[in-house]
C-alpha positions, 0 to 999 in steps of 0.5 A: 225454173224461172224466178227461183232466185228472185223468190228466195231473195224476196223472202230474205232466205238467202241471208238467213242460213237457209242456203246450206239447207236447200238440198234437204227440202222435200222438193229440192228443185222447187222454191222454199214454201212452194205448194206441193202435194204427196199421195200417201204419207211417204215422199215416194209420190210427190209433185209440185203444184205451185200457183198453177192448175195441175193434174196428177194421175196417182199411182196408188189409191191413198190420201192426197196430202198438200204441203209447203215445201220445207224441211220435214223437221221444221213444219212445226213452225209453219202456220196458215191456211190454204184452200184448194179445189180438187176434181177427181179424174178417172180413166180405165186403169188409174185415178187422179185429180185436178188441183 
């Protein structure tokens, strides 16, 4: 992923002990705090959104849950807001959305 190392250095996370925690992020292949989404309340169907338009065809009909890519046990120390525009997509066999 281009810019992965740069993003971490800019946030100062390499120097704070986060390096050993990297494999335990909800999306191990994405930078810390990257915008991601999940369908339902488990991590069985999650995907990276980042800062680009994304389309996702859901495998099941459940609530869309956006999140910052962090350790599950540390969401209590995060704060802020995000604004998303969702467009419902449908086809003959499933439904999805565009972010």
